[in-house]
N, C-alpha and C positions, 0 to 999 in steps of 0.2 A: 474146023476152021474158026468158026464163031465163037467156041468155048476158049480156043487159044488166043483169039483177039481180046476177048472180054477179059481174061486173066491178065494180059499184058497192060491193060488200062487200070488195074487195080494198083493202089499204092499201098506198099507194106510199111506200116508205121513201126520203127524201132525206137523204144525208150532210150532216151539219152541218159548214158551212164555218167555218174558223178561219184568218181572214187573218194574225191576228196571228203565229201561227208561221211563215208565209212571210216576213213582215216582219222578224222577229227572225233567221231563218235567213240572209237577205240582208244585214241589218247586221252579223252576225257574219263571214260570209264576207269582206265588204269591209274591215273591220277587221283580219282575219287576213292578207289579201293586202297591206294597206298596210303591216304590221307586217314581213312577209316582205321586201317590197320595199326598205323603209328599212333593215332589217337587211343585206340584200344589197349595198346602194350604200354603206353605213356603212364608210368607210375604218377607223375605229377598232376595228373587230372583226379587223382584219389576217387576212384570209381566205387570203392567200398562205402565211402562217406555219402557219394551219390545216390547209391542205392539205399543206404540207411534212412535217409531223409526225404525220399522221393515222395512217399505216401504219409509222411509225418502228419500228424492232426493238425499241428500249427499251419502247416503248408496248405492242407486242404481248407481249413477255415479261411487263410487269407485268400485262397483262389476264389471261395464263395463271396466273400467281401467284394473282391475285384470285380466279379461277375455283376453283383448287385449295383455297384457304383457305375459301372458300365451302361447297364439296361437303363437305370434311372435317369443317368445324365443325357443319355441319348433321346428317352422320351421327352425330356424338358427341350432338349436342342431342337428336335423335329416339331414339337408343337409350336414353340415360340418362332423356330425358322420358318413354317408356314404363314405364321400372321406376320412376320416381318416381310416376308416375301410379297404378300398381299398388300402390305401398306407401301412398299417401293412401287408396285405397279398401278396404285390408285391414283387418281386425278387431284387428290387432295394433296397441297404443297406442304402442309403441316405434317402430315403422316410420312410423306416422303422425306423430309428433312429429319424427323426422329428417326426413321429407319436408317437413313445414310449415316446419322451421328452414331447410332448404336454400332453399325457395321465398321466404323472408322475406328472406334474406341476398340473393340474387342478383336478386331482382326489386325490391328496396329501394335499391339502390345504382346509380348510372351505370355503364354497360358501359364508360365511358372511364376511369373510377376503378379498375374491376377490372382493364382491361388495363394501366394504371400499374402496379398492384400485381404483375401476372405480368411486367412488364419489371424489376421490382426483385427478383424471386424469387431471382436468383444472388446478391443482397447479403444476402438473408436466410438462405440456404441455400447457402453457397459450396461446400460438400462434403457429399455424400450416401453414407451407409454402410448396406448392406444385409446383414443377417445374424441371427443368434439374439440376442434381447434379453439383455443382460448376458452376452454370450457372444462367440464369436469373430466377425469381419467376413468375410463371404463375397464381397462386392462392394463396390468404391467408385469414386465418379464425381466428378471435379472438374468441378462445373457451371459454374464461372466459366470454365472453358478449352474450353466447349462453345458452338459457335454455335448457339443454340436459338431464335432468335427467330421463326422461321417455326412451330416447335412451339409456343411458349408463346402466339403469337397465334392459332394455331387452338385450343388448348386453352382459352384464355379466352374466347373467341367460343362454343365449344361448351358451356362449363359455364354460361354465361349464358343461351344459346338453350334450354337443358334445362328451366329454369324456366318458360319460356312454353310449351315443347311438352308438359310435365307437365299444365297445365290444359287445353290443346288436346286432347290423347288423353283426359283425365279426362272432359271434356264430350262426346267422341265415345262413349264406353263407356256414359256415362250417358243416352245418348239412346236406346240399344237397349232395349227392354223387357224386364223381368225375366222373363217368360214364355218368352223365347228360349233364356236359360241354363237355365232349370228344364227345358225340353223336352229340352235336349242332356244334362243330367245324368240324366233320366229314360230317355234311350237308351244309357245307360252311358258316356257320355264323361267323360273326366277334366276338372278345372278349366282346365288348360292347353290340352286338345284343343279344348275347347269356346270358348275364347277365339279360337283360332287358326282354327277351321272356322266358327263361328256368329257371335260377337260381333264380333270385329273386321272381318272382310268388310263388315257392315252399318254398323259405326260409321266405316269410311273414307270414307263419303258426308258425314260431317261433319267428318271431321278434315283431308281433303285442302285444300279451300279455304282455310282459315286457314294451313295448312302451306305452300301455295303462296304466301301472302304473307309468311310469315315467311322463306322462301327468298330472295324478293325484297329484303326488309328486309336479310336478312343480307349480301346481295350489296354493298348500299350502305354497311353498317356496317363493311365492311372498310377503308374509308376512314380509320378510326381506329386501324388497327394501328400506326401510327407512333408510339402511346404506348408499345409493347412495348421496343423500337422495331424494326419491321419496314419496311425502306425500298424494298423491290423490288416493292411492289403498284402496281397502276393508277394511283391517285391520287398515290402520292409520287413515281412515276416522272415523271408530268406535272408536278408541282410542282417537282422538281429541274430539269427542262429549263427550265420557266419562270423560275427563279431564275438560270440561266446566260443564258438570251436576253433577259430583262427584258420578256417579254410573257407576262403571266399570263392575259389573256382568251382567246386562241385556244387556249392549252394547257388551260384549263378547258373550252372547247368540246370538244376532243379527247377530254378523259376523259368528258365528259358522253355524247358520241356513242357510245364505247365501251360505257359504263354502259347507255345504252339499248338498244344492239343485243344485249348479252347478256340484258338484262331481256325482251326481246321473245321471245327464244328460249325463256326460262324460262315466259313466259306462253303459249307455244303448247305446249309440253310439260304444264303445268298443265291446259290445256283438253281435251286428249286423255285425260290421267289421269283427270280428272273424268268425262268421258265414258263411260271404261270402267267405273268403278265405279258409276256411274248406272244401269248396266244392270238392268232389273228393275223399277226405281223409278218409270219414266214411266207416266203415266196415260193416254198415248194409246194406241189400239187399232190393231192391224195389221188390214190388209184381210180377213184369214181370220178374225180375232176378231169384226170387225164383220158378217161374213157369217154366222157361227154365231150372233151375237147375234139377228141379222134372223131366221134359220130358227127359232130357240127362240121369239121373240115371235110369228112368224106360226103356229106349231104352237099356242102358248098361245091365240091368237085363235080358231083353228078349234075348239079344245076347248070354249072358252067359248060359241062359237056353236051348237056341236051340244048342249052342256047346256042352253043355252037354249033 
């Protein structure tokens, strides 16, 4: 009787059936299969040209130039963004105003317009002289005689990216409680040391995800460097081949394939970087922690029972 009564008191949980999800999944898979089959059998895609130029030497060299521009521009953007974020958070009104003016200009104008400006830099400043103001010239550079398209493309993208990275870094630093920096100061740490050892490591959990998105966005933005003009990147190399072969569709697919491949590698790197800086923030307990918690609870119950 006791067993039957216990069984009657149990609640049998039945998972809720959602047939709509399976129907939607099947419909999506069928549509995707139809699209892939239609694209594979469509002669207008010119898959033979796609296979011919997918690993062409000009395309691979263009991909390498794109990677270089992306990495160097992001380094400029991150370093300058950290400086601008600190300037915005300082109590100095001059530094705050300069940082705000920088963000206003570079976030308020299109990046393509900025790259066109950097492409015309040699027309604005054909000669640059370095020396003592109103005194002798120490060095002289003929800017028009220098092939600096790669330099100006990287500089233009990096300066634009710094405006966005400044806000990302500022948001990350602001997410760390003031008590952390106050505790570091109480321990005798300087402001710079507390930022490096206490604040920034915790802020990286907030900074890294949007920074990874900015890196991927920077990779795709490099297709605009033709405004400088820089014609050796991935997109422009594919465009030049398309102009000679009169087959733009397969060359666009070639460029898209390389962009997807590089983006996939960056996304994997972002995942492991986020995982590294997320250590210590997980709310899941290890087996040892669960066992210790169980022992503590059992000890508490025994004490409560003894007291009762």
